[in-house]
C-alpha positions in Angstrom: -5.6 -14.6 -47.2 -8.3 -12.1 -46.4 -9.8 -14.5 -43.8 -6.4 -14.7 -42.1 -6.0 -11.0 -42.2 -9.5 -10.6 -40.8 -8.8 -13.2 -38.1 -5.6 -11.5 -37.1 -7.3 -8.1 -37.0 -10.0 -9.5 -34.7 -7.4 -11.2 -32.5 -5.3 -8.0 -32.3 -8.4 -5.9 -31.4 -9.3 -8.4 -28.7 -5.7 -8.4 -27.3 -5.5 -4.6 -27.2 -8.9 -4.4 -25.4 -7.6 -7.2 -23.0 -4.5 -5.2 -22.2 -6.7 -2.2 -21.4 -9.6 -3.8 -19.4 -10.3 -0.5 -17.6 -12.7 0.7 -20.3 -14.0 3.7 -18.4 -12.2 6.7 -17.0 -13.3 5.5 -13.5 -11.6 2.2 -14.0 -8.4 3.9 -15.1 -8.7 6.2 -12.1 -9.0 3.1 -9.8 -6.0 1.5 -11.4 -3.8 4.6 -10.9 -5.1 5.2 -7.3 -4.3 1.6 -6.4 -0.7 2.1 -7.4 -0.5 5.4 -5.6 -1.8 3.8 -2.3 0.6 0.9 -2.6 3.7 3.1 -3.4 2.7 5.4 -0.5 2.6 2.5 2.0 5.8 1.0 0.7 7.6 4.3 1.1 6.3 4.9 4.6 7.2 1.4 5.9 10.7 1.5 4.3 11.8 4.9 5.5 13.0 5.8 9.0 10.9 9.0 9.6 8.2 7.6 11.8 9.4 9.6 14.7 11.8 12.6 14.6 14.0 13.2 17.7 16.3 15.9 18.8 19.5 16.8 16.9 22.8 15.3 17.9 26.1 17.2 18.5 26.6 17.4 14.7 23.2 18.9 14.0 21.6 15.8 12.6 18.1 15.0 13.8 17.7 11.5 15.2 14.9 9.4 13.7 13.1 6.1 14.2 11.9 3.6 11.7 11.0 -0.1 11.5 13.5 -1.2 8.8 16.7 0.7 9.5 18.6 0.2 12.8 19.4 3.7 14.1 20.7 4.7 17.5 22.0 7.7 19.4 25.2 7.2 21.3 26.6 9.5 24.0 30.2 10.0 25.1 32.2 12.4 27.2 31.7 13.8 30.7 28.3 14.5 32.1 28.6 18.2 31.7 29.9 18.0 28.2 28.2 15.0 26.6 28.6 14.5 22.9 25.8 12.7 21.2 26.1 10.9 17.8 23.2 9.6 15.7 24.1 6.7 13.4 22.4 3.9 11.4 23.9 0.5 11.0 22.0 -1.4 8.3 18.8 -3.3 8.8 17.1 -3.8 12.2 17.7 -7.3 13.6 16.3 -6.9 17.1 12.7 -6.3 17.8 12.2 -5.9 21.6 9.8 -6.0 23.2 7.7 -8.6 21.4 5.0 -6.0 20.8 7.3 -4.2 18.5 7.7 -7.4 16.4 3.9 -7.8 16.4 3.4 -4.2 15.1 6.0 -4.7 12.4 4.5 -8.0 11.4 1.0 -6.6 11.1 2.2 -3.6 9.1 4.3 -5.9 6.9 1.4 -8.3 6.1 -1.0 -5.4 5.3 1.5 -3.7 3.0 2.8 -6.8 1.3 -0.8 -8.1 0.7 -1.7 -4.8 -1.0 1.5 -5.0 -3.1 0.5 -8.5 -4.2 -2.9 -7.2 -5.3 -1.3 -4.3 -7.1 0.9 -6.7 -9.1 -2.3 -8.8 -9.9 -3.7 -5.7 -11.6 -0.9 -6.0 -14.1 -1.9 -9.6 -14.8 -5.5 -8.5 -15.1 -4.4 -6.3 -18.0 -3.7 -9.5 -20.0 -6.9 -11.2 -19.3 -10.1 -10.9 -21.4 -12.1 -11.4 -18.3 -11.1 -12.2 -14.7 -13.8 -13.2 -12.3 -14.0 -14.5 -8.7 -17.0 -16.4 -7.3 -19.2 -15.1 -10.1 -18.2 -11.5 -9.5 -15.8 -9.2 -11.3 -12.2 -8.6 -10.4 -13.2 -5.3 -9.0 -15.2 -7.0 -6.2 -12.2 -9.1 -5.3 -9.9 -6.1 -5.4 -12.1 -3.9 -3.3 -12.5 -6.5 -0.6 -8.7 -7.2 -0.7 -7.8 -3.6 -0.5 -10.2 -3.0 2.5 -8.7 -6.0 4.4 -5.1 -4.8 3.7 -6.0 -1.3 5.0 -7.6 -2.7 8.1 -4.5 -4.7 8.9 -2.3 -1.6 8.3 -4.5 0.6 10.5 -4.4 -2.0 13.3 -0.6 -1.8 13.1 -0.8 2.0 13.1 -3.1 2.0 16.1 -0.7 -0.3 18.0 2.3 1.8 17.1 2.0 4.3 20.1 2.1 1.3 22.5 5.7 0.6 21.6 6.9 4.2 22.3 8.3 3.0 25.6 10.5 0.4 23.9 14.3 0.8 24.3 14.6 1.3 20.5 12.3 4.3 20.7 13.5 5.8 24.0 17.0 5.8 22.7 15.8 8.3 20.1 13.0 10.1 21.9 14.6 10.1 25.5 11.5 10.6 27.6 9.0 8.8 25.4 6.5 6.4 26.9 3.4 4.5 25.9 1.3 7.0 24.0 3.8 9.7 24.8 6.1 11.3 22.2 8.7 12.4 24.7 11.2 14.6 22.8 10.1 13.3 19.4 7.5 14.4 16.9 5.7 12.3 14.2 7.6 12.2 10.9 6.3 12.1 7.4 6.4 8.3 7.2 3.8 8.1 9.9 1.6 10.7 8.3 2.1 9.1 4.8 0.9 5.7 6.2 -2.3 7.3 7.6 -3.1 9.2 4.4 -2.4 6.1 2.3 -4.7 4.0 4.4 -7.5 6.5 4.2 -7.1 6.7 0.5 -7.0 2.9 0.3 -10.5 2.7 1.9 -11.8 5.2 -0.6 -10.3 3.3 -3.5 -11.7 0.0 -2.1 -15.2 1.4 -2.0 -14.7 2.8 -5.5 -13.6 -0.6 -6.7 -16.7 -2.3 -5.4 -18.9 0.3 -7.2 -17.1 -0.6 -10.5 -18.5 -4.1 -10.2 -21.9 -2.9 -11.3 -20.4 -1.6 -14.5 -18.5 -4.8 -15.3 -21.5 -7.1 -14.7 -24.6 -5.4 -16.0 -27.6 -7.2 -17.5 -28.3 -6.4 -21.2 -31.5 -7.5 -23.0 -31.4 -8.5 -26.6 -34.5 -9.0 -28.8 -32.9 -11.8 -30.8 -29.7 -13.8 -31.2 -28.7 -11.6 -34.1 -28.7 -8.6 -31.8 -26.5 -10.6 -29.4 -24.0 -11.5 -32.1 -23.9 -7.8 -33.2 -23.2 -6.8 -29.6 -20.4 -9.3 -29.3 -18.8 -8.1 -32.6 -18.9 -4.5 -31.5 -17.4 -5.4 -28.1 -14.6 -7.5 -29.3 
């Protein structure tokens, strides 16, 4: 009975440690920062505040985003035009093709980072997760950097679509690399800040690899067994 209790205790201790693989405060900080970056990019890509345009006749500011289909309609005589800003569900038309390319690049970058973030939860239930002889942190850091590169490419291409009909309908006189009557919204700034933070987190993750895979010398096998017992 005592052997069973001792075995259960050892198994429980191993499982608790496995559920908390981030054994240092730096690992916990990386885990939290990864979720912050991912949530920030998800919020930015899903909200329609990339560009903020002029207000309509009812005082509501027009806005542009990638997911929601929003337009400004005008009615009435030329000298007394009434403008109305409205949104009608998800966007289904992406013209010109460059707009579709920008949305696709941003989507791949954000979704790949979301997949990595979900894998960090799986990592919580693994005693040890490695990739090509390196720790999970190396894989995560490389993955994060690649996702941020894709997202930054999409952000860099975004001004090239300001002359698209979907944008000029909101910003009136906007053109390629010209805001027109619009100003950048918080979604645009949030995406930039999240990408910059993502690069910092990626480099931080790579540095954690040295803590996970460090060489420890033992004078004898007895010392090695004592080290294993204290670890698990």
